[in-house]
C-alpha positions as a Markdown table, in Angstrom:
| # | Residue | x | y | z |
|---|---|---|---|---|
| 1 | Unk | -7.7 | 3.7 | -90.3 |
| 2 | Unk | -11.2 | 4.9 | -90.2 |
| 3 | Unk | -12.6 | 7.8 | -92.3 |
| 4 | Unk | -12.7 | 10.9 | -90.5 |
| 5 | Unk | -15.9 | 13.0 | -90.9 |
| 6 | Unk | -15.5 | 16.6 | -89.7 |
| 7 | Unk | -18.8 | 18.5 | -88.8 |
| 8 | Unk | -19.2 | 22.0 | -88.5 |
| 9 | Unk | -22.1 | 23.4 | -86.8 |
| 10 | Unk | -22.7 | 26.4 | -85.0 |
| 11 | Unk | -24.2 | 30.0 | -84.6 |
| 12 | Unk | -23.5 | 32.5 | -87.5 |
| 13 | Unk | -24.1 | 36.2 | -86.7 |
| 14 | Unk | -23.8 | 38.5 | -89.5 |
| 15 | Unk | -23.2 | 42.3 | -89.5 |
| 16 | Unk | -26.0 | 44.5 | -89.9 |
| 17 | Unk | -23.8 | 47.3 | -91.0 |
| 18 | Unk | -22.8 | 48.5 | -94.4 |
| 19 | Unk | -19.9 | 46.5 | -96.1 |
| 20 | Unk | -18.1 | 49.8 | -96.2 |
| 21 | Unk | -17.8 | 50.4 | -92.5 |
| 22 | Unk | -14.7 | 49.6 | -90.9 |
| 23 | Unk | -13.5 | 46.3 | -89.5 |
| 24 | Unk | -13.3 | 47.8 | -86.1 |
| 25 | Unk | -16.7 | 49.2 | -86.5 |
| 26 | Unk | -18.0 | 46.0 | -87.7 |
| 27 | Unk | -16.5 | 43.9 | -84.6 |
| 28 | Unk | -18.0 | 46.3 | -82.2 |
| 29 | Unk | -21.4 | 45.8 | -83.5 |
| 30 | Unk | -21.1 | 42.0 | -83.4 |
| 31 | Unk | -19.6 | 41.9 | -80.0 |
| 32 | Unk | -22.3 | 44.2 | -78.7 |
| 33 | Unk | -25.2 | 42.0 | -80.1 |
| 34 | Unk | -23.6 | 38.7 | -78.7 |
| 35 | Unk | -22.9 | 40.3 | -75.1 |
| 36 | Unk | -26.3 | 38.9 | -73.8 |
| 37 | Unk | -24.7 | 35.3 | -74.5 |
| 38 | Unk | -21.0 | 35.9 | -73.4 |
| 39 | Unk | -21.4 | 33.5 | -70.5 |
| 40 | Unk | -22.8 | 30.7 | -72.6 |
| 41 | Unk | -20.0 | 31.4 | -75.5 |
| 42 | Unk | -17.2 | 31.3 | -72.8 |
| 43 | Unk | -18.4 | 28.1 | -71.5 |
| 44 | Unk | -18.6 | 26.7 | -75.1 |
| 45 | Unk | -15.2 | 27.7 | -75.8 |
| 46 | Unk | -13.8 | 25.3 | -73.3 |
| 47 | Unk | -15.1 | 22.2 | -75.3 |
| 48 | Unk | -15.5 | 23.7 | -79.0 |
| 49 | Unk | -13.7 | 26.2 | -81.3 |
| 50 | Unk | -15.4 | 29.6 | -81.0 |
| 51 | Unk | -14.3 | 32.0 | -83.8 |
| 52 | Unk | -15.0 | 35.5 | -84.9 |
| 53 | Unk | -14.5 | 35.4 | -88.6 |
| 54 | Unk | -14.3 | 38.3 | -90.8 |
| 55 | Unk | -14.1 | 38.7 | -94.6 |
| 56 | Unk | -12.6 | 41.8 | -96.1 |
| 57 | Unk | -13.1 | 42.5 | -100.0 |
| 58 | Unk | -10.8 | 45.1 | -101.2 |
| 59 | Unk | -10.3 | 46.3 | -104.9 |
| 60 | Unk | -6.6 | 46.6 | -106.2 |
| 61 | Unk | -6.5 | 50.3 | -106.1 |
| 62 | Unk | -7.4 | 50.2 | -102.5 |
| 63 | Unk | -4.6 | 50.1 | -99.8 |
| 64 | Unk | -5.9 | 47.6 | -97.5 |
| 65 | Unk | -5.6 | 48.7 | -93.9 |
| 66 | Unk | -6.6 | 46.8 | -90.9 |
| 67 | Unk | -6.9 | 48.1 | -87.2 |
| 68 | Unk | -8.7 | 46.6 | -84.3 |
| 69 | Unk | -8.1 | 48.1 | -81.0 |
| 70 | Unk | -6.8 | 46.4 | -77.9 |
| 71 | Unk | -10.2 | 46.6 | -76.2 |
| 72 | Unk | -11.8 | 44.6 | -78.9 |
| 73 | Unk | -9.0 | 42.0 | -79.1 |
| 74 | Unk | -9.4 | 41.6 | -75.2 |
| 75 | Unk | -13.3 | 41.4 | -75.6 |
| 76 | Unk | -12.9 | 38.7 | -78.2 |
| 77 | Unk | -10.4 | 36.9 | -76.2 |
| 78 | Unk | -12.7 | 37.3 | -73.0 |
| 79 | Unk | -15.3 | 35.0 | -75.0 |
| 80 | Unk | -12.7 | 32.5 | -75.5 |
| 81 | Unk | -12.9 | 33.1 | -79.2 |
| 82 | Unk | -10.3 | 33.3 | -82.0 |
| 83 | Unk | -10.2 | 36.0 | -84.5 |
| 84 | Unk | -9.8 | 35.0 | -88.0 |
| 85 | Unk | -9.6 | 37.4 | -91.0 |
| 86 | Unk | -9.8 | 36.5 | -94.8 |
| 87 | Unk | -9.0 | 39.1 | -97.4 |
| 88 | Unk | -9.9 | 38.9 | -101.0 |
| 89 | Unk | -8.7 | 41.2 | -103.7 |
| 90 | Unk | -11.2 | 41.9 | -106.4 |
| 91 | Unk | -8.9 | 43.0 | -109.2 |
| 92 | Unk | -11.2 | 44.5 | -111.9 |
| 93 | Unk | -14.5 | 43.8 | -110.3 |
| 94 | Unk | -16.9 | 46.5 | -109.5 |
| 95 | Unk | -17.9 | 47.1 | -105.9 |
| 96 | Unk | -21.2 | 45.7 | -105.1 |
């Protein structure tokens, strides 16, 4: 069996908002910025993986709450994108 080499290349867009903003607010900002490219993203999603990926960093004393309205879920789906959320609990670390 031949070796499989997985290649990952792509366009990365980072939020311009403070890390303290809500996930929903972050997603809204990102979707607004990629709106001019929506047609291209949709076309790309037919042959490649398109993922909106979020990372949430929380301290142990926080109650992690995640809310994303259906209008955003619809907008992500309309791009042909998946929505991936990673959570990291930073017990004992100071907020940066």
